[in-house]
C-alpha positions, 0 to 999 in steps of 0.5 A, spaced: 500 500 500 502 506 498 499 513 498 501 521 497 501 526 502 501 532 497 496 535 493 490 530 492 490 524 496 492 518 492 492 511 494 495 505 490 496 498 492 499 492 489 500 485 491 507 482 494 508 477 488 504 475 482 500 470 486 499 475 492 501 470 497 508 472 498 509 473 506 502 470 508 503 466 514 499 460 512 498 460 504 504 458 500 507 463 495 508 459 488 512 464 485 519 463 483 524 468 485 525 471 478 517 471 477 517 476 483 523 480 481 520 481 474 513 483 478 516 488 482 521 491 477 514 493 474 514 498 479 519 503 476 523 508 480 520 514 477 513 512 480 516 510 486 519 517 487 513 520 487 510 516 493 511 519 499 509 513 504 510 506 502 508 501 507 507 493 506 501 491 510 501 484 513 495 479 514 492 480 521 490 474 525 483 475 527 485 475 535 489 481 533 484 485 529 479 483 535 484 486 540 484 480 544 489 479 549 491 487 549 488 492 554 489 497 548 488 498 541 492 504 540 490 511 540 483 513 539 480 517 533 479 523 538 487 523 540 489 522 533 484 528 530 487 532 536 495 531 534 493 532 526 490 538 528 496 541 532 500 538 526 496 542 521 496 548 526 504 548 526 504 547 518 500 553 518 504 557 522 510 555 519 508 557 512 504 563 514 502 567 507 505 561 503 500 558 498 498 551 501 501 551 508 503 544 508 509 540 508 507 537 502 507 543 498 514 546 500 518 548 494 524 543 493 529 549 494 526 551 501 526 544 504 532 544 507 531 551 510 525 547 514 529 541 515 535 543 518 539 536 520 544 535 525 550 531 523 547 524 525 541 526 521 545 527 515 549 521 516 543 517 517 540 520 510 546 519 507 547 511 509 539 510 507 541 514 500 547 509 499 544 503 501 537 504 498 539 507 492 535 513 493 534 519 488 534 526 490 526 526 489 526 520 494 530 524 499 526 530 498 520 525 500 523 523 506 524 530 509 517 532 508 515 525 511 520 526 517 518 534 518 510 531 518 512 526 523 516 531 527 509 536 527 505 530 529 510 529 535 510 536 537 517 536 536 521 543 534 525 540 529 526 534 525 531 529 529 534 522 527 528 518 530 523 522 525 528 521 519 529 513 521 521 513 521 520 516 514 526 512 511 522 506 514 516 508 510 520 507 503 518 499 503 518 499 496 524 502 495 527 496 499 524 491 495 527 493 488 532 489 485 
């Protein structure tokens, strides 16, 4: 599953392999490694570059879905709504007078001004770029997502933990041959 934070919300989904069962806990995948590689290679780099958040969604056992054996199912809607409203307010304040007032709409030339990284953050981003073969556009997407994560947390600046989480949302980049 992948979706874009910028402009019109756009959702895209794909199966993990041609048969659709790769990684399933009970159903065996019948695809050969070359077939999976060919299938994933159809997701071109330029297409993936334009997707802000990419996540793999695994099969969820019924007990986990129903919340059995767990005291909490995570944040409730009201808490999430409040965090999103506060993050949007931070973005409006950050971009007061600018068109759009959202992290997704920061012009590429201004992105570094809003995401000043320390040495640890730069090192983390450089390592991810090298290991995953990320393009400049992908790095911009990671910075935008990291800034949004920082806003949702109420942090004043992008920290290494925000960058690390944002890199984790590039799961399809990690699957590319």
